[in-house]
C-alpha positions as CSV (number, residue, x, y, z in Angstrom):
1,X,0.2,0.0,-0.1
2,X,1.2,3.4,-1.0
3,X,1.6,6.0,1.7
4,X,-1.5,8.5,1.8
5,X,-3.4,5.9,-0.1
6,X,-7.2,5.9,1.1
7,X,-8.5,3.0,-0.6
8,X,-7.2,-0.8,-1.1
9,X,-8.2,-2.9,-4.1
10,X,-8.2,-6.7,-4.3
11,X,-9.1,-9.1,-7.1
12,X,-9.5,-12.7,-6.5
13,X,-10.1,-15.2,-9.2
14,X,-12.2,-18.3,-8.5
15,X,-10.0,-21.2,-7.6
16,X,-6.8,-19.2,-8.2
17,X,-7.2,-20.2,-12.0
18,X,-5.6,-17.3,-14.2
19,X,-5.7,-19.4,-17.6
20,X,-8.9,-19.8,-19.7
21,X,-10.0,-21.1,-23.1
22,X,-11.4,-18.3,-25.2
23,X,-15.2,-17.9,-24.6
24,X,-14.8,-19.1,-21.0
25,X,-16.6,-17.6,-18.1
26,X,-14.4,-16.0,-15.5
27,X,-15.5,-15.8,-12.0
28,X,-14.0,-14.1,-8.9
29,X,-14.6,-11.6,-6.3
30,X,-13.6,-7.9,-6.4
31,X,-13.1,-6.5,-3.1
32,X,-12.1,-3.0,-1.6
33,X,-11.7,-0.9,1.7
34,X,-11.8,2.8,1.6
35,X,-11.7,5.6,3.9
36,X,-14.1,7.6,1.8
37,X,-16.9,6.0,-0.4
38,X,-15.7,5.8,-4.0
39,X,-18.0,7.5,-6.4
40,X,-17.9,4.3,-8.7
41,X,-16.1,0.9,-9.2
42,X,-15.7,-0.9,-12.4
43,X,-14.2,-4.3,-13.3
44,X,-12.5,-3.9,-16.9
45,X,-11.3,-6.7,-19.4
46,X,-8.4,-5.3,-21.0
47,X,-6.0,-6.4,-23.8
48,X,-2.5,-4.8,-24.2
49,X,0.1,-5.4,-26.8
50,X,3.7,-5.0,-25.6
51,X,7.0,-4.7,-27.4
52,X,10.0,-2.5,-28.4
53,X,7.6,-0.5,-30.7
54,X,5.4,0.7,-27.9
55,X,2.2,-0.3,-26.5
56,X,-1.3,-0.7,-27.6
57,X,-4.2,-0.9,-25.0
58,X,-7.9,-1.5,-25.5
59,X,-10.7,-2.0,-22.7
60,X,-12.7,-5.1,-24.4
61,X,-15.3,-4.7,-21.6
62,X,-16.4,-2.7,-18.7
63,X,-18.7,-4.0,-15.8
64,X,-19.8,-1.4,-13.4
65,X,-20.1,-2.4,-9.8
66,X,-22.9,-0.1,-8.7
67,X,-23.3,1.8,-5.5
68,X,-20.0,0.9,-3.8
69,X,-19.7,1.1,-0.2
70,X,-17.3,3.1,2.1
71,X,-15.3,1.0,4.5
72,X,-15.2,-2.6,3.3
73,X,-17.0,-3.9,0.3
74,X,-16.9,-7.2,-1.8
75,X,-18.6,-8.2,-5.0
76,X,-18.8,-11.4,-6.9
77,X,-18.4,-11.1,-10.6
78,X,-18.6,-13.2,-13.8
79,X,-17.2,-12.0,-17.1
80,X,-17.3,-14.1,-20.4
81,X,-14.0,-13.9,-22.3
82,X,-13.9,-13.1,-26.0
83,X,-12.8,-15.8,-28.7
84,X,-9.8,-14.0,-29.4
85,X,-7.2,-12.5,-30.0
86,X,-5.2,-15.1,-28.0
87,X,-2.7,-14.4,-25.6
88,X,1.0,-14.9,-27.1
89,X,4.7,-14.3,-26.3
90,X,6.7,-13.2,-29.1
91,X,10.3,-12.2,-29.7
92,X,9.1,-8.7,-30.9
93,X,5.5,-8.4,-29.3
94,X,3.2,-9.9,-26.7
95,X,-0.5,-9.7,-26.1
96,X,-1.5,-10.0,-22.5
97,X,-5.0,-9.9,-21.0
98,X,-5.7,-8.6,-17.7
99,X,-8.7,-7.9,-15.4
100,X,-8.6,-4.4,-13.7
101,X,-10.6,-3.3,-10.8
102,X,-10.7,0.6,-11.0
103,X,-12.0,3.0,-8.3
104,X,-13.5,6.3,-9.6
105,X,-12.7,9.0,-9.8
106,X,-9.1,8.7,-8.7
107,X,-8.4,5.9,-11.0
108,X,-6.8,3.8,-8.2
109,X,-6.4,0.2,-9.8
110,X,-5.4,-3.2,-9.2
111,X,-5.0,-5.8,-11.8
112,X,-4.9,-9.7,-12.4
113,X,-3.1,-11.0,-15.5
114,X,-4.9,-13.8,-17.2
115,X,-4.3,-16.0,-20.4
116,X,-6.9,-16.6,-22.8
117,X,-5.8,-19.1,-25.5
118,X,-6.4,-22.7,-26.7
119,X,-5.6,-25.1,-24.2
120,X,-5.4,-22.4,-21.6
121,X,-1.6,-21.6,-22.5
122,X,-0.3,-18.4,-24.1
123,X,1.0,-19.1,-27.6
124,X,4.9,-19.0,-27.9
125,X,5.8,-17.4,-31.0
126,X,9.2,-17.6,-32.4
127,X,11.2,-16.3,-35.5
128,X,12.9,-19.0,-37.5
129,X,15.7,-18.0,-39.8
130,X,15.6,-19.5,-43.2
131,X,17.7,-22.4,-43.8
132,X,20.7,-22.2,-46.3
133,X,18.8,-24.3,-48.7
134,X,15.9,-21.9,-48.7
135,X,17.7,-18.8,-49.7
């Protein structure tokens, strides 16, 4: 927790599972404790590409958590994942999915990285050099 911070956010995924098939339903609990009642809370499903060329960020879905309470509050959630794009790790770029719990208006956040891919495993992309015979 950062000094001066007035809210603590927590995301817990059901059974601690963080890797899913495309289209799966993710369940968990979003919880927070706040000195001052937040004006709003949102759960966001975000995809992000990362690599040497920069970063691309897209909110795929937003789930409002209405009427958040001050002090301590917890909300179960369920969110359906899209059928793609798949999570992948590559030599030049990677695609990462995250669930973010966001307190409004201050934009305090916490996040949990998840994998969305066939067999619930991020794809590993490698660059192959052409063989001498292929040149």
